[in-house]
C-alpha positions as CSV (number, residue, x, y, z in Angstrom):
1,X,-23.9,65.1,34.5
2,X,-23.7,68.3,36.6
3,X,-21.8,68.9,39.1
4,X,-23.5,68.4,42.5
5,X,-23.7,72.0,44.8
6,X,-22.9,72.1,48.5
7,X,-26.5,72.9,48.6
8,X,-27.4,69.4,46.9
9,X,-25.4,67.4,49.4
10,X,-26.4,69.1,52.4
11,X,-30.0,68.3,51.0
12,X,-28.9,64.5,50.2
13,X,-27.3,64.0,54.3
14,X,-30.7,65.0,55.5
15,X,-31.8,62.2,53.3
16,X,-29.5,60.2,55.2
17,X,-30.8,61.6,58.6
18,X,-34.6,60.4,57.2
19,X,-33.5,57.2,56.2
20,X,-31.9,56.7,59.5
21,X,-35.2,57.9,61.2
22,X,-37.5,55.4,59.2
23,X,-35.4,52.9,60.5
24,X,-35.5,53.9,64.0
25,X,-39.5,53.9,63.3
26,X,-39.3,50.1,62.0
27,X,-39.7,51.2,58.6
28,X,-37.2,50.5,55.9
29,X,-34.7,53.0,55.3
30,X,-35.4,55.3,53.0
31,X,-36.0,59.2,53.2
32,X,-36.8,62.0,50.7
33,X,-36.8,65.9,51.0
34,X,-38.7,68.3,48.2
35,X,-37.0,71.5,47.2
36,X,-38.3,74.1,45.5
37,X,-36.7,76.5,42.8
38,X,-35.7,78.7,45.5
39,X,-34.0,76.1,47.6
40,X,-36.4,75.9,50.0
41,X,-37.4,72.4,51.4
42,X,-41.2,72.5,51.0
43,X,-41.7,69.1,52.5
44,X,-39.8,65.4,53.7
45,X,-40.9,62.3,54.3
46,X,-39.8,58.5,55.1
47,X,-40.8,55.3,54.1
48,X,-43.9,54.2,55.7
49,X,-44.5,50.5,54.2
50,X,-44.7,48.6,57.3
51,X,-48.4,49.2,58.0
52,X,-49.1,46.9,54.8
53,X,-49.3,49.6,52.1
54,X,-46.1,49.3,49.7
55,X,-46.6,52.3,47.9
56,X,-46.3,54.6,51.2
57,X,-42.8,55.3,49.5
58,X,-41.2,58.8,50.2
59,X,-40.9,59.7,46.9
60,X,-44.5,59.0,45.9
61,X,-45.7,60.9,48.6
62,X,-43.7,63.8,47.9
63,X,-45.0,63.8,44.3
64,X,-48.4,63.3,45.6
65,X,-47.8,66.7,48.3
66,X,-46.0,68.6,45.3
67,X,-49.5,68.1,43.1
68,X,-51.9,69.4,46.0
69,X,-49.9,72.2,46.9
70,X,-47.5,73.7,44.0
71,X,-48.5,75.1,40.9
72,X,-47.0,73.2,37.5
73,X,-44.3,75.8,37.2
74,X,-43.2,75.6,41.0
75,X,-42.9,71.6,40.4
76,X,-41.0,71.9,37.3
77,X,-38.3,73.9,38.9
78,X,-38.3,71.4,42.2
79,X,-36.0,68.9,43.3
80,X,-36.6,65.8,44.6
81,X,-33.5,64.6,46.9
82,X,-33.6,61.1,48.3
83,X,-31.7,58.2,49.8
84,X,-32.0,55.4,47.3
85,X,-33.0,56.3,43.5
86,X,-36.5,56.2,42.5
87,X,-38.2,52.7,42.0
88,X,-40.2,52.6,38.6
89,X,-43.4,53.7,40.7
90,X,-41.9,56.5,42.3
91,X,-40.2,57.9,39.2
92,X,-43.4,57.6,37.2
93,X,-45.1,59.6,39.8
94,X,-42.4,62.1,39.7
95,X,-43.0,62.3,35.7
96,X,-46.8,62.6,35.5
97,X,-46.5,65.4,38.4
98,X,-43.9,67.2,36.2
99,X,-41.4,67.8,39.1
100,X,-37.8,69.0,38.4
101,X,-34.8,67.1,38.7
102,X,-33.9,63.8,41.1
103,X,-31.1,63.9,42.8
104,X,-30.2,60.8,45.1
105,X,-27.6,59.0,46.9
106,X,-27.8,55.0,46.2
107,X,-28.7,53.7,42.9
108,X,-31.1,51.1,42.3
109,X,-28.7,48.6,41.0
110,X,-26.6,49.3,44.3
111,X,-29.4,48.8,46.4
112,X,-30.4,45.6,44.5
113,X,-27.0,44.2,45.0
114,X,-26.7,45.5,49.0
115,X,-30.2,43.6,49.2
116,X,-28.6,40.4,47.6
117,X,-25.7,40.4,49.7
118,X,-27.4,40.5,52.5
119,X,-30.0,37.7,51.7
120,X,-33.0,39.9,51.2
121,X,-35.0,38.5,48.0
122,X,-35.8,40.5,45.0
123,X,-38.8,43.3,45.1
124,X,-41.6,42.5,43.1
125,X,-40.7,45.3,40.8
126,X,-37.8,45.4,38.3
127,X,-35.2,47.6,39.5
128,X,-35.4,49.9,36.2
129,X,-33.0,53.4,36.5
130,X,-35.6,56.6,37.1
131,X,-33.8,58.4,33.9
132,X,-35.3,55.2,31.9
133,X,-39.6,55.6,33.3
134,X,-39.3,59.3,33.2
135,X,-36.7,60.2,30.2
136,X,-37.6,63.8,30.3
137,X,-36.4,64.3,33.9
138,X,-32.9,65.1,35.3
139,X,-31.6,62.4,37.0
140,X,-28.6,63.1,39.4
141,X,-26.4,60.1,41.3
142,X,-25.1,57.9,42.8
143,X,-23.0,60.0,45.5
144,X,-20.2,57.4,46.4
145,X,-19.3,59.5,49.5
146,X,-22.9,58.9,50.9
147,X,-23.6,55.7,49.4
148,X,-21.2,53.9,51.8
149,X,-23.1,55.4,54.4
150,X,-26.7,54.2,52.9
151,X,-25.2,50.8,52.9
152,X,-24.4,51.0,56.2
153,X,-27.9,52.2,57.0
154,X,-29.2,48.9,54.9
155,X,-26.5,46.7,56.9
156,X,-27.9,48.3,60.4
157,X,-31.5,47.7,59.3
158,X,-30.9,44.3,58.4
159,X,-29.3,43.3,61.9
160,X,-32.1,44.8,63.7
161,X,-34.6,42.5,61.7
162,X,-32.9,39.5,62.1
163,X,-31.9,40.5,66.1
């Protein structure tokens, strides 16, 4: 795995902020940023599943945005940074749209462990690593220094929901 740069870490920190924003909005705490090959943030989003559409993950929304707004060449050199590793649905969308690398804070395995520790049921889709779903995409993560922050965000989210 290649070393993360200062810019990578800055974008990942923004993802943690976005996850907190999602939680404040009553959503599950996930946030993502799409950065082009020049290092410019092109789009960002938070989880939007509270309305009942469980496909409204930020990574999926960014894949759709990229398909509509970026050329195939631009997509191929873009990076999606995210607070949690892409689920299989999001990894597939990422691969089908032809986006470049995925860089995440916390892995699906970590998220599954945390959710179980907090008493949440497993999700409806297997927590398969993104690199298995999109094998031609460079995938970097987890980032231990920030993963602990995301664990705390998920803990806070659970506390808020349980009162």
